[in-house]
C-alpha positions in Angstrom: -10.7 3.1 -4.0 -7.5 1.9 -2.5 -6.8 0.1 0.7 -3.4 -0.8 2.1 -2.4 -3.6 4.3 1.0 -3.7 6.0 2.5 -7.0 7.3 5.6 -6.9 9.4 7.0 -7.5 12.8 5.2 -5.7 15.6 8.4 -4.9 17.5 9.9 -3.2 14.5 7.0 -1.5 12.7 4.5 -0.6 15.5 6.5 2.6 16.5 6.8 3.6 12.9 3.2 3.2 11.7 2.6 6.9 11.0 5.9 7.3 9.1 5.2 4.2 7.0 1.7 5.4 6.3 2.9 8.9 5.3 5.5 7.6 2.9 3.2 5.1 1.2 0.3 7.5 1.0 2.6 10.2 -0.4 3.6 7.8 -3.2 0.0 7.0 -3.9 -1.0 10.7 -4.0 1.9 11.5 -6.3 1.8 8.6 -8.7 -1.9 7.6 -8.8 -3.2 11.0 -7.7 -5.2 9.8 -4.7 -6.5 12.6 -2.6 -4.9 13.2 0.8 -8.1 12.3 2.6 -8.4 8.9 0.9 -6.1 7.0 3.3 -7.3 3.5 4.3 -4.4 1.7 5.9 -4.3 -1.3 8.1 -1.3 -2.6 10.0 -1.4 -6.3 10.6 1.7 -6.6 12.7 2.9 -10.0 14.0 5.1 -11.3 16.7 8.5 -12.4 15.5 7.6 -16.1 15.7 4.5 -15.5 13.5 6.4 -14.1 10.5 8.8 -16.6 9.0 11.0 -15.2 6.3 14.5 -16.6 6.9 16.2 -14.8 4.0 15.0 -11.3 5.1 15.9 -9.1 8.1 13.7 -8.3 11.0 12.6 -5.2 9.1 10.9 -7.2 6.3 7.7 -5.5 5.3 5.0 -6.5 2.9 2.8 -3.8 1.5 -0.4 -5.1 -0.1 -2.4 -2.6 -2.2 -6.0 -3.6 -2.8 -7.6 -1.3 -5.4 -10.2 -0.9 -8.2 -9.0 -2.3 -11.5 -8.2 0.1 -14.3 -4.7 1.5 -13.8 -2.2 0.9 -16.6 0.7 -1.5 -16.2 3.0 1.5 -16.4 1.1 3.3 -13.6 1.6 0.2 -11.4 5.3 0.0 -12.3 5.7 3.7 -11.5 4.1 3.2 -8.1 6.3 0.2 -7.3 9.5 2.0 -8.3 8.5 5.1 -6.3 7.6 3.0 -3.2 11.0 1.3 -3.3 12.8 4.6 -3.7 10.9 6.5 -1.0 10.9 3.7 1.6 14.6 3.5 1.1 15.1 7.2 1.5 12.6 7.9 4.3 12.7 4.7 6.3 16.2 3.3 5.4 14.4 0.2 4.2 16.5 -1.8 1.8 14.8 -3.2 -1.3 15.5 -6.7 -0.2 13.3 -6.2 2.9 10.2 -4.8 1.0 7.7 -6.7 -1.0 4.8 -4.9 -2.7 1.7 -6.6 -4.0 -1.1 -4.9 -6.0 -4.4 -6.7 -6.0 -7.0 -5.3 -8.3 -10.7 -6.0 -8.3 -13.5 -4.7 -10.6 -15.4 -1.7 -9.0 -18.6 -3.7 -9.0 -17.1 -6.1 -6.5 -16.8 -3.4 -3.9 -19.6 -2.1 -1.6 -18.9 1.4 -0.3 -21.2 3.9 1.4 -24.3 1.8 0.6 -23.8 1.3 -3.1 -21.8 -1.0 -5.4 -18.4 0.5 -6.2 -19.2 1.1 -9.9 -22.0 3.5 -8.8 -19.7 5.7 -6.7 -19.0 9.3 -7.8 -15.2 9.5 -7.4 -13.2 12.7 -7.1 -10.0 11.1 -8.4 -9.1 9.0 -11.4 -8.9 5.2 -11.4 -7.1 5.1 -14.8 -3.7 6.6 -14.8 
């Protein structure tokens, strides 16, 4: 299971939600082999005065990936590298304006479709 939260300025990122979601999910599908239909993205967009980051441009974006624990450090590094490359290519987002955070939690800490996460029958790997 993977959920993504995007934090950025509303005036910059609201019109680009679909493009951002497509780029990020494409990276997850390629690197972590998530299925196309496993897209859980939330945009938590803020007014300019509510996002203080004086050493970043107005395009500053935080991508927070909340997921089941189990992927290797190399799989996480590969995802981060791919995200930087693809957001730069597809969105023109410089690396200085992107921050990525991967937050892992044991499957048992999740409740999904009426059961603890460690009892789910997944159609994709969690260890890569």
